[in-house]
N, C-alpha and C positions, 0 to 999 in steps of 0.2 A: 504494500500500500504506500502510495506517495505521501510525503510529508506535506502538511498544509502550508500554504503561502502565508508568510508573516510579513506584511508590508511595513517598511520603515519609512519610506519616502516614495512619492509618486510625482512624475513630471509628464507633461503632454507637449509634443512638438506641433509645429504649424500644420503638419499633415494629419493630425489627429492620432498619431501613434502614441501609445501610453507606455511609459517606462516605470517599472515597479522594482524598487530595491528591497530585497528580502535580507534583512540584517542577520537573521537567525541562520539561514542556510548559506549565506554568502553568495547570493545569486542576483543577477540583474535580468529581468524579463522584459521583453518588448512585445506589446500587443498591438494589433492593428486597430483602426477606429471602431471596429465591430466587436472588439474584445477577444479576438482569436490570437493565441500565442504565435508569434513569429519567430522569436529567437530567445535563447536563454544562455547566458554566459556566467561563468564563475568570476567573482570579484574578491579581492582581498579586503576584508572588512577591518577597519581600524576603529578604535573607540577613544574618545567620542568621535562620531562621524557628523559632518555637516550635511546640509541639504544638497540635492541634485539641482542643476540648472541646465536649461537649454538656451543657448545664445547663438544666433546665426547658424542654426543647424548643427551645432556641436553640443554634445552631452558632456557635462562636467560633473565629476564627483568630488566634492570637497572633503579633504581628509579630516578636518576638525571643524567644530562649530564656528570658530573665529578666523579661519584661514582665508587668505586671499587666493582665489583660484588662478593658477598660472598656466595650466595646460589641460587638454582633454585626451581621453584614450583614443577616440576615433569619432569622425562625424557620425551623427545619429543615423543619417540616411544611408551610410555605407555598411551598416550591419548586414 
């Protein structure tokens, strides 16, 4: 049985794609605008973690609550 999703943060891009960070499982899920899972990737979870942001098509994961975001792992649309 699959473990339940434990959302820690949610972000939505201009195309309606939904990104859900699961802090418990260390996963980042991407859903399309109809809620269908498109991609799932493993992420390194640091504590405390700051919020996700999408700026100009780039998905940023902030490593701490007070961090200045300096780089992104990949453009959101290139997943």
